[in-house]
Residue frames as qw, qx, qy, qz and C-alpha x, y, z in Angstrom:
[[0.614, -0.655, -0.439, 0.018, 94.59, 97.60, -71.70],
 [0.036, 0.821, -0.284, 0.493, 95.82, 100.41, -69.43],
 [0.330, 0.220, -0.755, 0.522, 98.15, 99.76, -66.43],
 [0.394, -0.179, 0.408, -0.804, 95.31, 100.88, -64.09],
 [0.849, 0.033, -0.103, -0.517, 92.91, 98.28, -65.47],
 [0.694, 0.226, -0.665, 0.155, 95.62, 95.56, -65.34],
 [0.072, 0.254, -0.684, 0.680, 96.25, 96.43, -61.65],
 [0.612, -0.102, 0.288, -0.729, 92.53, 96.25, -60.83],
 [0.881, 0.137, -0.357, -0.278, 92.09, 93.00, -62.66],
 [0.491, 0.255, -0.733, 0.395, 95.12, 91.64, -60.80],
 [0.291, -0.222, 0.521, -0.771, 93.35, 92.83, -57.56],
 [0.825, -0.030, 0.059, -0.561, 90.22, 90.82, -58.36],
 [0.764, 0.269, -0.586, 0.001, 92.41, 87.84, -59.29],
 [0.184, 0.298, -0.719, 0.600, 94.03, 88.04, -55.88],
 [0.541, -0.129, 0.359, -0.750, 90.66, 88.22, -54.22],
 [0.874, 0.148, -0.273, -0.374, 89.52, 85.12, -56.18],
 [0.608, 0.284, -0.695, 0.256, 92.72, 83.25, -55.20],
 [0.120, -0.254, 0.650, -0.706, 92.18, 84.16, -51.45],
 [0.730, -0.034, 0.146, -0.667, 88.60, 83.02, -51.67],
 [0.858, 0.213, -0.435, -0.173, 89.54, 79.75, -53.34],
 [0.369, 0.340, -0.735, 0.456, 92.38, 79.09, -50.93],
 [0.357, -0.234, 0.506, -0.750, 90.18, 79.73, -47.97],
 [0.837, 0.040, 0.002, -0.545, 87.50, 77.32, -49.19],
 [0.772, 0.302, -0.558, 0.027, 89.94, 74.65, -50.18],
 [0.161, 0.351, -0.722, 0.574, 91.78, 74.86, -46.77],
 [0.593, -0.159, 0.361, -0.702, 88.43, 74.54, -44.90],
 [0.905, 0.163, -0.211, -0.331, 87.54, 71.50, -46.95],
 [0.612, 0.391, -0.643, 0.244, 91.04, 69.97, -46.51],
 [0.082, -0.354, 0.663, -0.655, 91.21, 70.48, -42.76],
 [0.736, -0.094, 0.292, -0.603, 87.72, 69.04, -42.09],
 [0.939, 0.205, -0.167, -0.221, 88.17, 65.94, -44.41],
 [0.712, 0.387, -0.515, 0.279, 91.87, 65.04, -44.00],
 [0.112, 0.299, -0.691, 0.648, 92.20, 65.78, -40.30],
 [0.398, -0.377, -0.834, -0.060, 88.80, 64.39, -39.46],
 [0.007, -0.117, -0.435, 0.893, 87.39, 67.47, -37.71],
 [0.167, -0.424, -0.775, -0.439, 83.75, 66.56, -38.08],
 [0.399, -0.764, -0.507, -0.020, 82.39, 68.11, -34.88],
 [0.091, -0.870, 0.172, -0.453, 82.92, 71.35, -32.86],
 [0.621, -0.660, 0.406, -0.115, 85.83, 70.78, -30.47],
 [0.956, 0.150, 0.115, 0.224, 87.49, 68.12, -32.56],
 [0.060, -0.932, 0.345, 0.091, 91.28, 68.96, -32.44],
 [0.922, 0.181, -0.029, 0.342, 94.57, 67.75, -33.82],
 [0.359, -0.829, 0.243, 0.354, 97.88, 69.04, -32.35],
 [0.772, 0.600, -0.050, 0.204, 100.37, 69.83, -35.11],
 [0.420, 0.460, -0.416, 0.663, 102.98, 71.70, -33.10],
 [0.357, -0.328, -0.663, 0.571, 103.32, 72.38, -29.34],
 [0.011, 0.394, 0.220, -0.893, 101.86, 75.87, -30.04],
 [0.441, 0.256, -0.310, -0.803, 99.52, 75.21, -32.99],
 [0.347, 0.171, 0.919, -0.080, 96.55, 72.85, -33.40],
 [0.251, -0.157, -0.574, -0.764, 93.70, 72.42, -35.75],
 [0.063, 0.292, 0.814, -0.498, 90.47, 72.80, -33.72],
 [0.062, -0.460, -0.669, -0.580, 87.05, 73.01, -35.22],
 [0.039, 0.448, 0.503, -0.738, 84.85, 75.88, -34.05],
 [0.149, 0.629, 0.625, 0.437, 81.78, 77.60, -35.57],
 [0.122, -0.214, -0.197, 0.949, 81.63, 81.35, -35.48],
 [0.115, 0.674, 0.716, 0.144, 78.07, 82.59, -35.62],
 [0.084, -0.907, -0.158, 0.381, 79.06, 86.27, -35.13],
 [0.514, 0.825, -0.116, 0.205, 81.61, 88.59, -36.76],
 [0.400, 0.572, -0.519, 0.493, 85.14, 89.56, -35.73],
 [0.027, 0.260, -0.752, 0.605, 86.05, 88.03, -32.34],
 [0.183, -0.360, -0.914, 0.027, 82.66, 86.39, -32.17],
 [0.118, 0.282, 0.321, -0.896, 80.90, 89.69, -31.57],
 [0.524, 0.247, -0.081, -0.811, 77.31, 90.28, -32.70],
 [0.160, 0.001, 0.984, 0.072, 76.31, 86.59, -32.69],
 [0.513, 0.014, -0.353, -0.783, 73.34, 85.85, -34.90],
 [0.300, -0.024, 0.864, -0.403, 70.87, 83.80, -32.93],
 [0.584, 0.499, 0.497, -0.403, 67.92, 83.92, -35.37],
 [0.599, 0.391, 0.542, 0.441, 67.44, 83.55, -39.11],
 [0.140, 0.963, 0.187, 0.137, 66.70, 87.30, -39.32],
 [0.374, -0.841, 0.317, 0.229, 69.97, 88.09, -37.56],
 [0.672, -0.113, 0.583, 0.443, 71.88, 85.68, -39.81],
 [0.494, 0.640, 0.463, 0.363, 70.38, 87.32, -42.88],
 [0.064, -0.998, 0.006, -0.011, 71.17, 90.79, -41.56],
 [0.527, -0.621, 0.453, 0.363, 74.77, 89.74, -40.83],
 [0.632, 0.232, 0.579, 0.460, 75.06, 88.30, -44.41],
 [0.287, 0.870, 0.323, 0.238, 73.59, 91.56, -45.83],
 [0.243, -0.945, 0.174, 0.131, 75.89, 93.82, -43.76],
 [0.581, -0.423, 0.562, 0.409, 79.01, 91.80, -44.58],
 [0.575, 0.467, 0.556, 0.376, 77.85, 91.58, -48.26],
 [0.139, 0.976, 0.143, 0.092, 77.46, 95.42, -48.36],
 [0.412, -0.793, 0.354, 0.276, 80.94, 95.78, -46.87],
 [0.646, -0.040, 0.622, 0.440, 82.41, 93.35, -49.47],
 [0.432, 0.746, 0.418, 0.286, 80.58, 95.32, -52.27],
 [0.107, -0.990, 0.062, 0.067, 82.06, 98.59, -50.86],
 [0.521, -0.551, 0.526, 0.384, 85.55, 97.09, -50.91],
 [0.615, 0.352, 0.586, 0.393, 84.99, 95.89, -54.53],
 [0.210, 0.936, 0.249, 0.131, 83.94, 99.40, -55.44],
 [0.333, -0.874, 0.281, 0.213, 87.00, 100.80, -53.65],
 [0.664, -0.151, 0.579, 0.448, 89.29, 98.48, -55.68],
 [0.496, 0.631, 0.486, 0.347, 87.74, 99.91, -58.87],
 [0.021, 0.987, 0.092, 0.131, 88.50, 103.37, -57.74],
 [0.583, -0.702, 0.286, 0.294, 91.97, 102.79, -56.37],
 [0.570, 0.777, -0.266, -0.024, 95.08, 103.44, -58.41],
 [0.027, -0.679, 0.715, -0.164, 98.02, 102.19, -56.27],
 [0.700, 0.128, -0.692, -0.120, 98.92, 98.61, -56.46],
 [0.199, 0.104, -0.790, 0.570, 99.79, 98.33, -52.80],
 [0.426, 0.020, 0.361, -0.829, 96.30, 99.50, -51.79],
 [0.753, 0.147, -0.364, -0.528, 94.63, 97.28, -54.41],
 [0.521, 0.142, -0.829, 0.146, 96.49, 94.16, -53.03],
 [0.036, -0.032, 0.708, -0.705, 95.43, 95.01, -49.48],
 [0.598, 0.133, 0.121, -0.781, 91.84, 95.53, -50.47],
 [0.675, 0.204, -0.618, -0.348, 91.90, 92.34, -52.46],
 [0.261, 0.093, -0.882, 0.382, 92.93, 90.43, -49.37],
 [0.291, 0.132, 0.536, -0.781, 89.97, 91.87, -47.50],
 [0.671, 0.222, -0.199, -0.678, 87.52, 91.17, -50.33],
 [0.583, 0.185, -0.777, -0.146, 88.68, 87.57, -50.86],
 [0.125, 0.010, -0.842, 0.524, 88.51, 86.87, -47.14],
 [0.418, 0.156, 0.340, -0.828, 85.09, 88.47, -46.78],
 [0.695, 0.209, -0.388, -0.568, 83.70, 86.42, -49.66],
 [0.437, 0.117, -0.884, 0.115, 85.05, 83.23, -48.20],
 [0.035, 0.099, 0.763, -0.638, 83.37, 83.90, -44.91],
 [0.546, 0.195, 0.029, -0.814, 80.09, 85.06, -46.62],
 [0.628, 0.141, -0.666, -0.377, 79.88, 81.79, -48.44],
 [0.263, -0.006, -0.889, 0.375, 80.25, 79.92, -45.21],
 [0.251, 0.163, 0.470, -0.830, 77.49, 81.90, -43.70],
 [0.604, 0.214, -0.252, -0.725, 75.26, 81.31, -46.75],
 [0.679, 0.118, -0.692, -0.214, 75.80, 77.53, -46.84],
 [0.508, -0.091, -0.785, 0.344, 76.31, 76.70, -43.12],
 [0.409, -0.824, -0.277, -0.278, 74.84, 79.60, -41.17],
 [0.611, -0.733, 0.171, 0.245, 78.27, 79.92, -39.48],
 [0.419, 0.774, -0.473, 0.045, 81.93, 80.47, -40.39],
 [0.965, -0.152, -0.116, 0.179, 84.20, 77.50, -39.92],
 [0.038, -0.863, 0.464, -0.195, 87.31, 78.40, -37.92],
 [0.981, -0.041, -0.158, 0.101, 90.18, 75.88, -37.23],
 [0.552, 0.503, -0.353, 0.563, 93.53, 77.64, -36.83],
 [0.649, -0.746, -0.134, -0.056, 94.34, 77.51, -33.06],
 [0.455, 0.525, -0.410, 0.590, 97.55, 79.36, -32.16],
 [0.652, -0.720, -0.085, -0.223, 98.30, 78.92, -28.44],
 [0.315, 0.470, -0.659, 0.495, 101.13, 79.00, -25.84],
 [0.047, -0.106, -0.853, 0.509, 100.00, 76.65, -23.17],
 [0.080, 0.625, 0.754, -0.186, 96.58, 77.92, -22.20],
 [0.029, 0.643, -0.014, -0.765, 97.28, 81.49, -23.60],
 [0.508, 0.480, 0.600, 0.390, 95.66, 82.15, -26.94],
 [0.164, -0.320, 0.059, 0.931, 96.72, 85.56, -28.39],
 [0.375, 0.092, -0.394, -0.834, 94.01, 85.20, -30.96],
 [0.775, 0.116, 0.422, -0.455, 90.68, 83.46, -31.16],
 [0.567, 0.054, 0.760, 0.312, 90.64, 80.39, -33.48],
 [0.307, 0.678, -0.120, -0.657, 90.63, 81.70, -37.00],
 [0.799, 0.328, 0.475, 0.170, 90.84, 80.65, -40.74],
 [0.504, 0.130, 0.350, 0.779, 92.59, 81.80, -43.97],
 [0.034, 0.757, 0.430, 0.491, 89.76, 84.33, -44.63],
 [0.454, -0.868, -0.172, 0.102, 90.22, 85.94, -41.23],
 [0.655, -0.345, 0.222, 0.635, 94.01, 86.08, -41.70],
 [0.375, 0.382, 0.440, 0.722, 93.63, 87.65, -45.17],
 [0.133, -0.876, -0.352, -0.303, 91.16, 90.29, -43.84],
 [0.561, -0.771, -0.023, 0.302, 93.38, 91.14, -40.89],
 [0.600, -0.181, 0.318, 0.711, 96.54, 91.43, -43.04],
 [0.250, 0.612, 0.480, 0.577, 94.64, 93.51, -45.65],
 [0.286, -0.917, -0.249, -0.126, 93.34, 95.96, -43.01],
 [0.606, -0.640, 0.093, 0.463, 96.76, 96.31, -41.48],
 [0.514, 0.124, 0.401, 0.748, 98.34, 97.04, -44.84],
 [0.051, 0.783, 0.400, 0.474, 95.62, 99.73, -45.61],
 [0.451, -0.877, -0.129, 0.106, 96.18, 101.29, -42.14],
 [0.643, -0.397, 0.220, 0.617, 100.02, 101.24, -42.46],
 [0.416, 0.313, 0.412, 0.748, 99.92, 102.73, -45.99],
 [0.091, -0.860, -0.356, -0.353, 97.49, 105.41, -44.86],
 [0.516, -0.831, -0.011, 0.206, 99.75, 106.32, -41.97],
 [0.567, -0.523, 0.371, 0.517, 103.13, 106.08, -43.68],
 [0.433, 0.167, 0.594, 0.657, 102.64, 106.51, -47.32],
 [0.154, 0.820, 0.384, -0.396, 100.89, 109.88, -47.31],
 [0.516, 0.709, 0.249, 0.411, 100.96, 112.15, -50.30],
 [0.462, -0.180, -0.118, 0.860, 103.48, 114.89, -50.16],
 [0.150, 0.792, 0.307, -0.507, 102.16, 118.39, -50.02],
 [0.623, 0.738, 0.219, 0.137, 102.02, 120.06, -53.51],
 [0.045, 0.953, -0.297, 0.028, 104.89, 122.43, -52.71],
 [0.503, -0.523, 0.680, 0.102, 107.25, 119.36, -51.90],
 [0.830, 0.277, 0.482, 0.054, 106.35, 117.36, -54.96],
 [0.222, -0.369, 0.541, 0.723, 108.66, 117.48, -58.00],
 [0.618, 0.451, -0.096, -0.636, 106.94, 118.11, -61.42],
 [0.886, 0.120, 0.447, 0.012, 106.34, 114.96, -63.44],
 [0.298, -0.434, 0.600, 0.602, 109.07, 114.20, -65.96],
 [0.132, -0.048, -0.754, -0.641, 106.73, 112.77, -68.75],
 [0.595, -0.173, -0.168, -0.766, 103.14, 112.29, -69.27],
 [0.793, -0.122, -0.584, -0.119, 103.34, 108.72, -67.95],
 [0.212, 0.317, -0.651, 0.656, 105.00, 109.70, -64.68],
 [0.574, -0.295, 0.266, -0.716, 101.71, 109.84, -62.63],
 [0.942, -0.009, -0.219, -0.253, 100.98, 106.12, -63.42],
 [0.651, 0.311, -0.579, 0.379, 104.54, 105.15, -62.61],
 [0.032, -0.359, 0.545, -0.757, 104.33, 106.86, -59.24],
 [0.691, -0.245, 0.122, -0.669, 101.05, 105.25, -58.44],
 [0.797, 0.104, -0.592, -0.053, 102.40, 101.70, -58.41],
 [0.002, 0.419, -0.686, 0.596, 103.48, 102.18, -54.81]]
């Protein structure tokens, strides 16, 4: 098995782990903290609570799906995005980018499963400072997607390829694969 194939398989394993963790934490939070209804809340720290909410839209609650047709369209669009990310993983060579994309894919799949089974995404992580909430209530999937996107953006801004005239020639035939592990 080539190093590239191993990296891509590792990426899909990371996506599966994020998906499984997201689903397990949602189950654990609801069952063990008794968050059975929207608005149920348990303070864990002065600035962090578990508060059950249902997100019928996408990021930041935008594009709320009010009908069955809108819910199916939202599932279709997010499914198409997840498929695009999976294809991107299959085309990517650098492990840093594969990891970032895997976080996005795993999070997207976790939220898609929620939409398929519940018609909403279960959110519970409530970070707040008094009445100030720097983020909406979120879940593991949302955090993974956000972190993955930030990594992709940071890598695209700061890890650019050097122009051909600045690159040193490869030392051996395996040098390109070694350089691509960044």
